[in-house]
C-alpha positions in Angstrom: 125.2 82.9 66.2 121.6 83.7 65.4 120.6 83.2 61.7 119.9 86.4 59.9 116.6 86.3 58.1 116.6 86.7 54.3 114.5 88.4 51.7 114.9 87.0 48.2 114.2 89.3 45.2 112.7 87.3 42.3 111.4 88.2 38.9 111.8 87.8 35.2 114.7 89.3 33.4 115.1 93.1 33.2 112.4 94.2 35.6 114.9 96.2 37.8 115.7 93.6 40.5 119.3 94.7 40.9 118.3 98.4 41.0 115.8 97.7 43.8 118.5 95.6 45.5 120.9 98.6 45.5 118.1 100.9 46.6 117.3 98.7 49.6 120.9 98.4 50.6 121.4 102.2 50.1 124.6 101.5 48.2 125.6 100.4 44.7 126.4 96.7 45.1 125.0 95.0 42.0 125.8 95.7 38.4 122.9 97.4 36.7 122.5 97.7 33.0 119.7 97.8 30.4 120.8 94.5 28.9 118.7 91.6 30.2 120.5 88.9 32.0 123.3 91.0 33.6 122.7 89.4 37.0 123.5 85.7 37.1 124.7 84.8 40.6 123.0 85.2 43.9 124.2 88.4 45.5 123.7 88.9 49.2 123.7 92.2 51.1 122.9 93.1 54.7 120.7 96.0 55.6 118.4 97.3 58.4 115.0 99.0 58.3 113.0 100.3 61.3 115.1 98.4 63.8 115.0 95.1 61.9 118.1 93.5 60.3 118.0 91.1 57.4 119.8 90.0 54.3 118.5 90.8 50.8 119.3 88.4 48.0 119.5 89.6 44.4 118.9 86.9 41.8 119.1 86.5 38.1 116.2 86.8 35.7 114.1 83.7 36.4 112.9 81.7 33.4 111.1 78.7 34.9 111.1 76.6 31.8 114.8 77.0 31.0 116.3 73.6 30.3 120.0 74.0 29.7 123.0 76.4 29.6 123.3 79.5 31.7 119.6 80.3 31.8 119.0 77.0 33.5 121.8 77.6 36.0 120.4 81.1 36.7 116.9 79.5 37.3 118.3 76.9 39.7 120.3 79.6 41.6 117.2 81.8 41.9 115.1 78.9 43.1 117.7 78.0 45.7 117.6 81.6 47.0 113.8 81.3 47.2 114.0 78.0 49.1 116.5 79.6 51.6 114.6 82.8 52.1 112.1 83.8 54.8 110.2 86.3 52.6 109.9 86.5 48.8 109.6 89.7 46.9 108.4 89.3 43.3 109.3 92.3 41.1 107.2 93.2 38.1 107.0 96.2 35.7 104.0 98.6 35.7 104.1 99.5 32.0 104.2 95.9 30.8 101.2 94.8 32.8 100.9 91.2 34.0 102.8 88.9 31.6 102.4 85.2 31.3 105.9 84.9 32.9 104.8 87.0 35.8 101.9 84.6 36.3 104.2 81.5 36.2 106.5 83.1 38.8 103.6 84.1 41.0 102.4 80.5 41.0 105.9 79.3 42.1 105.8 81.9 44.9 102.4 80.8 46.0 103.4 77.1 46.0 106.3 77.9 48.3 103.9 78.9 51.1 106.2 81.6 52.2 105.2 85.2 53.0 105.4 87.2 49.8 104.9 90.7 48.3 104.6 92.0 44.8 106.7 95.2 43.9 105.4 96.9 40.8 108.5 98.7 39.6 108.9 101.7 37.2 105.6 103.0 38.6 106.8 106.6 38.7 104.1 108.1 36.6 101.0 109.9 38.0 98.3 107.4 39.0 100.8 104.7 39.9 98.4 103.1 42.4 96.1 102.5 39.4 98.9 101.1 37.4 99.7 98.6 40.1 96.1 97.5 40.6 96.3 95.1 37.7 98.8 93.0 39.7 96.2 92.0 42.3 95.4 89.2 40.0 98.7 87.5 40.8 97.2 86.4 44.1 99.9 87.7 46.4 98.1 90.4 48.2 98.2 94.2 47.7 100.9 95.1 45.1 103.2 98.0 46.1 104.0 100.5 43.3 107.7 101.6 43.5 110.3 103.3 41.4 113.7 101.7 42.3 115.6 104.3 40.3 114.0 107.3 42.0 113.2 105.7 45.4 109.5 106.3 45.2 107.5 103.9 47.3 110.5 101.9 48.6 109.9 103.1 52.2 106.4 101.7 52.1 107.7 98.5 50.5 110.2 98.0 53.3 107.6 98.7 55.9 105.6 95.8 54.4 108.7 93.6 54.2 109.7 93.9 57.8 106.0 93.3 58.9 106.4 89.8 57.2 109.8 89.0 58.9 109.9 86.3 61.6 109.5 87.7 65.1 112.6 88.5 67.1 114.8 90.0 64.3 116.1 93.1 66.0 118.8 95.1 64.3 122.3 93.9 64.9 125.6 95.6 63.9 127.1 93.7 60.9 130.5 92.7 62.1 133.4 93.3 59.8 135.1 90.3 58.4 138.5 89.5 60.1 139.9 88.7 56.6 138.6 89.7 53.1 139.8 87.4 50.3 139.3 88.3 46.7 139.5 85.5 44.2 141.0 87.0 41.0 142.2 85.8 37.6 141.3 85.6 33.9 137.9 84.4 32.8 137.3 80.6 33.1 140.2 79.8 35.4 137.9 78.3 38.0 137.3 81.2 40.4 133.6 80.4 41.0 134.3 76.7 41.3 136.9 77.5 44.0 134.5 79.6 45.9 131.7 77.0 45.7 134.2 74.3 46.9 135.3 76.5 49.8 131.8 77.4 50.9 130.5 73.9 50.3 127.5 74.8 48.1 126.8 76.1 44.5 126.6 79.7 45.5 128.2 81.0 42.2 127.3 79.9 38.7 129.8 77.6 37.0 129.7 77.1 33.3 132.2 76.4 30.6 131.4 79.7 28.9 134.0 82.3 29.8 132.7 85.4 31.7 129.8 83.6 33.5 130.5 85.8 36.6 129.8 89.5 35.8 129.8 91.0 39.3 132.0 90.9 42.4 130.0 89.0 45.0 130.8 88.6 48.7 130.2 85.4 50.7 130.6 85.4 54.5 132.2 82.2 55.7 132.9 81.0 59.2 136.4 79.4 59.2 137.8 78.0 62.4 135.7 80.5 64.4 136.8 83.4 62.2 134.6 85.6 60.0 136.0 85.5 56.4 134.6 87.3 53.4 135.2 85.5 50.1 134.8 87.8 47.0 134.3 86.1 43.7 135.2 88.5 40.9 134.5 88.7 37.2 137.5 87.5 35.2 139.5 90.5 34.0 139.7 90.5 30.2 142.3 92.2 28.1 141.4 95.9 27.4 140.8 95.1 23.7 138.2 92.6 24.7 136.1 94.9 26.8 133.3 95.0 24.3 130.5 96.6 26.1 129.5 98.6 29.1 128.8 95.5 31.2 132.3 94.2 30.6 133.8 97.6 31.5 131.7 97.9 34.7 132.5 94.4 35.7 136.2 95.1 35.3 135.9 98.3 37.4 134.1 96.3 40.1 136.9 93.7 40.1 139.4 96.4 40.6 137.4 97.8 43.5 137.3 94.3 45.0 141.0 94.0 44.9 141.3 97.4 46.6 139.1 96.4 49.5 140.5 92.9 49.9 143.3 92.0 52.4 144.5 89.0 50.4 144.0 87.9 46.8 143.9 84.3 45.8 145.3 84.6 42.3 144.2 81.7 40.1 146.1 80.4 37.2 144.9 77.6 34.8 147.6 75.0 35.2 146.6 73.5 31.8 147.4 76.7 29.9 150.6 78.7 29.4 151.1 81.9 31.3 149.8 85.0 29.4 150.5 88.7 29.6 147.0 89.1 31.0 147.9 86.8 33.9 151.0 89.0 34.7 148.9 92.1 34.3 146.3 90.9 36.9 149.0 89.9 39.4 150.5 93.4 38.9 147.2 95.0 40.0 147.2 93.1 43.3 151.0 93.8 43.8 150.8 97.5 43.2 147.8 97.7 45.5 149.9 96.2 48.2 147.6 93.3 48.8 148.6 89.9 50.1 148.9 87.3 47.3 148.5 83.6 47.2 149.0 81.9 43.8 146.8 78.9 43.1 147.6 76.8 40.0 144.1 75.4 39.5 143.0 72.3 37.5 146.2 70.5 38.7 144.4 67.2 38.3 144.3 67.7 34.5 148.1 68.2 34.2 150.2 65.3 33.0 153.0 64.9 35.6 156.3 63.4 36.3 158.7 63.9 39.2 159.9 67.3 37.9 156.5 68.8 36.9 155.9 70.9 40.0 159.5 72.2 40.1 159.2 73.2 36.5 156.1 75.2 37.3 157.9 76.9 40.1 160.8 77.8 37.9 158.5 79.1 35.2 156.6 81.1 37.7 159.7 82.7 39.1 160.7 83.7 35.6 157.3 85.1 34.5 156.3 86.7 37.8 159.6 87.9 39.2 157.9 90.8 40.9 155.8 88.5 43.2 158.2 85.7 44.0 157.3 86.4 47.6 153.9 84.8 47.0 153.2 81.2 48.2 152.4 78.7 45.4 149.6 76.2 45.7 148.6 73.4 43.3 144.9 72.6 43.6 141.9 71.4 41.8 138.6 73.1 42.8 136.5 70.5 40.9 138.4 67.4 42.0 138.8 68.7 45.6 142.6 68.5 45.7 144.3 70.4 48.5 141.4 72.7 49.1 142.3 73.0 52.8 145.3 75.0 51.8 144.0 78.3 50.2 142.3 79.5 53.3 145.0 78.4 55.6 147.7 80.1 53.6 145.6 83.2 53.0 145.2 83.5 56.8 148.9 83.2 57.3 149.5 85.9 54.7 146.9 88.2 56.4 148.7 87.8 59.7 152.1 88.5 58.1 150.8 91.7 56.5 149.8 93.0 60.0 153.1 92.1 61.7 154.8 94.9 63.6 158.5 94.5 64.2 160.4 96.0 67.1 162.7 98.8 66.1 165.7 97.2 67.7 165.3 94.1 65.6 164.9 96.1 62.4 168.2 97.9 63.0 169.9 94.7 63.9 169.0 93.2 60.5 170.0 96.4 58.7 173.4 96.5 60.5 174.1 92.9 59.6 173.0 93.4 56.0 175.1 96.5 55.4 178.1 95.0 57.1 177.8 91.9 54.8 177.4 94.1 51.7 178.1 97.8 52.2 176.4 100.3 49.8 178.5 101.0 46.8 179.5 104.3 45.3 176.5 105.7 43.4 175.4 109.1 42.1 178.5 110.9 43.4 178.7 109.4 46.9 178.5 106.4 49.1 175.4 105.7 51.1 175.1 105.1 54.8 172.1 103.7 56.5 171.7 105.5 59.9 168.7 103.6 61.3 165.3 102.2 60.3 161.8 101.8 61.7 158.5 100.4 60.7 155.9 103.0 59.8 152.9 101.0 58.7 151.3 97.6 58.1 149.1 96.0 55.4 151.5 96.0 53.6 154.5 96.3 56.0 156.2 99.7 55.4 159.6 100.7 56.6 161.4 104.1 56.6 165.2 103.9 56.3 167.0 107.1 57.4 170.1 107.5 55.3 172.7 110.2 54.6 171.4 110.8 51.0 168.7 108.8 49.2 170.4 109.6 45.9 173.4 107.4 46.9 171.3 104.2 46.8 170.3 102.4 43.7 167.2 100.3 43.3 169.1 97.0 43.5 170.5 97.8 46.9 167.2 98.8 48.3 165.8 95.5 47.0 168.7 93.8 48.8 167.8 95.4 52.1 164.2 94.4 51.6 165.2 90.8 51.0 167.3 90.9 54.1 164.3 91.9 56.1 162.2 89.1 54.5 164.9 86.5 55.2 165.0 87.5 58.9 161.3 87.8 59.4 159.3 85.9 56.8 156.5 88.0 55.2 154.9 85.3 53.1 152.6 86.6 50.3 153.2 90.3 51.2 155.2 93.0 49.4 157.4 95.1 51.6 157.6 98.9 51.1 160.9 100.5 51.9 161.2 104.3 51.8 164.5 106.1 52.0 164.5 109.3 54.0 167.3 111.7 54.5 168.4 111.9 58.2 168.6 115.2 59.9 172.4 114.8 60.2 172.6 114.1 56.4 170.6 117.2 55.6 172.9 119.3 57.8 176.0 117.8 56.1 174.6 118.5 52.7 173.9 122.1 53.6 177.4 122.6 54.8 178.8 121.1 51.6 176.8 123.5 49.5 177.8 126.7 51.3 
């Protein structure tokens, strides 16, 4: 498969890199906020312009002299993006003029020897070309005045970008991933560490400070010949701890990531007790009908005896009774324990969610289940299951035609669902059973009410 060329967006904090990234992609992918330092991880997006296809990489605000903590990790991540890229795009701000930090970054870009451009952002006032002229001094050619917010000048900027791309980069349709996997959980349970371990590189920032990841970032992975998208999400905090707009927006993006995923890898910290927030997050994936694989991470840090794993399984069944269908894995992203399993099991779950059962087999299971345990008397009558059929997938959905839906209580419907699961395993996937009144049942009810 031909390598897609890449354009890396670089710049100091709060110059509008993420806004420009969203403008180039023509969709809102990255979190944008006035607070400096919102973007921390590398964020990739595919786009096309004038018949050329390429990736754009949004990076965090680059502070070349950062020595420690998250600023140093952001710097290293941005420099890695620059090293991988084919074209570098340095973003500055018209109103601020050339700052000493802009000069330092321009020197880094020049030393790379790669084709580069300067985008002078927020140049939406009259005479914007004059505002941009000061940036000739950065030594990176003619600066391009743009307004990422309003779209002014971005067409000219992209014309200049594609002129610098390597030859032979025609537009290609971006194929959809065969499986989309969202990595979800509370802050600091190891989501980014797991993604990095699965991808085999430090794509996402990992730091002991909770909430390091603030956006939902997609990473395309080739796994046994299959295209898989891994989505690292911001840790979902309790509602009371959503302190600012960035936290709120990050939570909304996480929810959106769950919606567009096929399977969720739900991470729990094996060194901490289960919390209400853990069950709340699992509930989001369950209600959305997504496949779920539960990963107890940091398993290497747990003191164990011969009963430890069984105790975890019992506690999980007690605290997460609504997703007992989910496979349980015990892993360590940092120590590399059992890291072949999450993708393997997620693929199995994805296949199970798409399974279509023959109608004859569905009715055989229903007949055996109702013969073994007939419906009881409920709501003034006794229920009878006429027949059933599958009406959808992802998640599997079944319609059961009965004499009167009111005659079935929830426990009996759950019993029928468990019978379907016992006959045809649907690991990691909820089953949706809908009771519908059969035509014969409606006619009988009409006769009884005359």
